[in-house]
N, C-alpha and C positions, 0 to 999 in steps of 0.2 A: 598813478597810484603807487609810485615807488616809496619804499620805506625810507625814512630819513634818520637823522641822528637820534640816539636814545634819549628820552626825557629822564630827568633825575628821579630816582626812586623816592617815594614819599609815604610815610605812615603818619596819620594824624591822630595819635592817641597820647594825651597828656593827662595830668592829674585833674584838670578841669573837665575834659570830655569824659574821663573815667567816672567822675562823680555824677555827672548828669546821666550817663548810661546806667550806672547802678541804680539811681533813683527810679528811672523809667522802667528798667527791667524788673525791679522788685515790685513795682506797681502794676506791671502787666506781663502776664504770660498767657496769651489768649487761649491756646488749646486747653491747657490745664485748668485755667480759671473757669472757663465756660463749662467744662465737663464737671468740675467739682460743684458748680452751682446747682446742678441738677441731681446731685446724689442724696441730699438730705434737705427736705423742704421744711423741717421742723427742728432747726438746730438752735433756736433762741435759748431754750431752757437748758440745753445740754452743754452750753459753753459759759455758764454763769460764773464758774470758778476757774482758777488757773489749771487745776488738775483735770477738771472736766473738759476744758478747752483742749488740753494736750491730748487726752484720750480721743476726743472727737476728731481732731486733726489727723491723728495716726490711723484712725479707722477709715477716714476718707482717703488717705494716701494709699491704703491697701486696695481700695475700690477704683482708683483712678486709672484710666487707660493712658499709658505713656504715649505722647505723640511722636517720640523719636525711638527707633529701634537701636538698642545698645546691648551687645556690639551689633554693628550693621550686618554682620554675617549671619545673624540669627533671624533675619527677615524671612517671611514666608509669602507665598502667593507671588512668586517672582515671574518676570517675563520668560517666555519659552526660550530654552537654550542658555539661560543665565544661571551660573552656579553660585550658591550662597557664598563661597569663598571669595568671589570677585566683587561682592557688594561693598561699596565704600560709604554709602549714605542711604538711609531709609527713614522717611519722616512724613507725617501728615500735617498739612497746614490748614487749619480751620479758617473759616471766613473771619476776616479781621485779624489774621495772624501773619507771621513772617518767619523766615528761616534763612540761614546763610551757611556756606561751607566752602572750604578750599578743596578743589578736586584736581587730580593729576591729568596731564595731557593724555588724550586717547579715551578718556572716560565717556560714557554715554549717560545722560541724565534724562530719565523719563518722568514726565508730568502726566498724571492720570486723573481726569475729571469724571469720576464715576457717576455723579448725580447730574452733571451737565450744566451747572450754573455758576461756575467759578470764573474769576478774571484774575489771572496771575500777572503781576508786574515783574519783569526780568531785568536785572542789572548785572553786568559782568565786568570784571577788571582783571588784568594780567597779574597773577600772584607774585611773580618775580619783580614786577615793577608796576604798581597800581596807578602810576601816573598815566599808563596806557589803559584805556577803557573803551567800552562800547560807544560807537558813534552811530546813532540812529540815522542821522541825516546822510552820512556817507553810505550806510547800508542801503538806503533807498536810491540815492543818486547813482552810485557805481553800478548797481544791478538793473537800473532803468525800471524799477518795479517797487511800488509802495505796498504791495500786497504779498506778504510772505507765504510760502508753501514749501513742500518737500523739495530739497535741493538748495534752498536759499542759504546764504552765508551771512552771519552777523559779523560786521567789520569793526576793527578798532580805529582809533583816530590816527594810527600809523599805517593804515592801509593793509592790515594783516587780517587773515581769517581767524576769528576767535571761536565761533561755534558754527556747526553745520546742522541744518534741520534735516535729519536723516529719515525721519518718519513723522507723518502728520495726518491724523484722521479728523482733525478739527477743521483745518483750512479757514479758520477765522481768527485773524490776528490784527494788531493795530500798531503801526509805526508813526501815527500822526498826532495822537492826543496826549500822550504821556500819562502820568498818574495823578490821582486826586490830591488836593492840598487841604491843610487844616482849615483854612478860611472857607474853601468851597464846601467842605463837609459840615462845618458849623452852620453855614447858610442853609444847606439842604436838610440836614438831619438834626440840627440843634446842638451838635457837639463834634468837634474835630480834633480833640486832644488825643495824644497817643495812648493815654491810659484810660480813655473813655470807651463807650460801647461802639463808637463809629469812627475809628481812627483812619487817617489818610494814608494813601500809598507812600507819599513822600516821607512822612515821619517814620513809618515802619521800615522803609528801605534804609533810612539813617540808622535805626536801631540795629538792623541786620549788619550793616557795614561796620558799625562800632564793635560788634562782636569779633570782627576780623582785624581789628586794629586800625580801622579807617575812621573817617569823620564825615560830617555833613557836606564838606567841600568836595568829597569824592562821589557824591550821589548826583549823577547827571541824568539826562533823559533816558527813559526806559522804554521797553517794548511791552505791550499788553498781549497776553496769550489767551485764547479761548473766546475772546470777544472781538469781532471784526468791525472795522469802520470803513465805509465806502464814501467816495466823493461823487456827488451828483453833478449833473450837467451844469447846474448854476453855481457850482463851487461849494455848496453846503455839504455838511457831513451827516451821515446817518449811521446809527449803530445796528449791527447785526448781532443781536444778543439773546435771542430766544433760547431757552434751555435745550441742550442736545446731550443726553447722557452717554457715557461710555467712550469719550474721546481721549486720545493720547497725543502727546508730542514728545519725540525723542531728539535730543540735541547732543551732538558729539563735540567734545572739547578739543580744539586744535592746538591748544597750549595749556599750561597749568593756569587755572582760573580761580578767582574768588567769585562765587555765585551768590547773589542776594535776591531773594524773592519775597513778595508780599501777595496777599490774596484778599482784595477788597473790590467793591463795585466799581465799574468803569465810570469815568467822569461824565459820560453821556447817558448813563443808566438813569432813566427818568422815574423809576419806581420809588414810591415813598419809603418802602422798607429797605434797610441796609442788607442786601442779599448777596452772599457769595458762598457756594457750597465747598466742602473740603476737597483738597487736592493732595494726592499722594506723590511724593518725590522719591524716586529710587535711582541711584547712580551706581554704575558698575564699570570695572575695567573691561575693555573690549579690544579685540584685535582689529587693526585697520585693514580693510579689504585691499587687495592688490590684484588687478588695478582698482583704483577708487573711482566709481562711476560719477561722483560729484565734481571731481577736479576739472573735468573737461566739459562741464555743462555750459560754460560760456567763457569767452576770453577774459572777461573782467574777473570772474571768480578764479580762473586759473592763475591770474597774476596775484590775487590776494593769497592764495595757497603758497605760491612761490615766495612771497614776502615772509610768510610764516616759516617756510622751510629754511630760509636763510637764518632766521633766529634759532631754529632748532639745531641746525648744523653747527652754530656757534656755541651751543650748549646753554642757551639763555631762555629756552621756552619753558 
């Protein structure tokens, strides 16, 4: 699992991808759009003229709850021991929504599923060189474990530790099934378009990646959080997806990362309704414990941390 030569940096943003991103992002802002839809159920007559439409829109804007805390240091209801000055990201991802952010090395990202029926798709890439990204297959193989839990490390395709799962009260995650697709959602719900009511994980991850200057080619396999998949004796897969409120997952960044998230039903979720409860994402600067209890949890993980140390000492993390 030794690290090898650095892949070349790559950013996939040109005028063509920018145009399609603008069209999709203008057509869809899930948290805001869904909240605004419930604010006024009798808006037909109030928007008959340009002036009335303008007044109506401005009134709705005043009543809308922003999904992103700006500045992040204004966030409230923080985890115990976390100071507002250390917050670098605070956002709520509604069902059918997505978010993305670049975070510094050493940050801790908390995902909180208060209502208990979320399914978060996680994709991470190294900020300094996004050609290096999460490798789900190696994460499973190297640690001899397909079921993530506290202490698990998410590995890059260069054998480096990218994220450490430092706290986990869910203990239900999935490294096997990936995210839903537009075709699959169209077959199940009748619509799989990114601007429709039942978008797919893959398309939302693309939108999140594009906000960081990346493109569809950068969206590889993801990990699903808060919904578990188990392999039966006969090789079949079954979903552990019953709602469990109040669960959290804390992930520590072992290098500077581009984090991309979506929140949509799991591909094995057999319910007729498109169901995913909101997730709060909060990230803060944190001090690394010394000694770090996770580094020595297995020889394979220790080697992954050493590979990342080498990168950090070279000033490239």
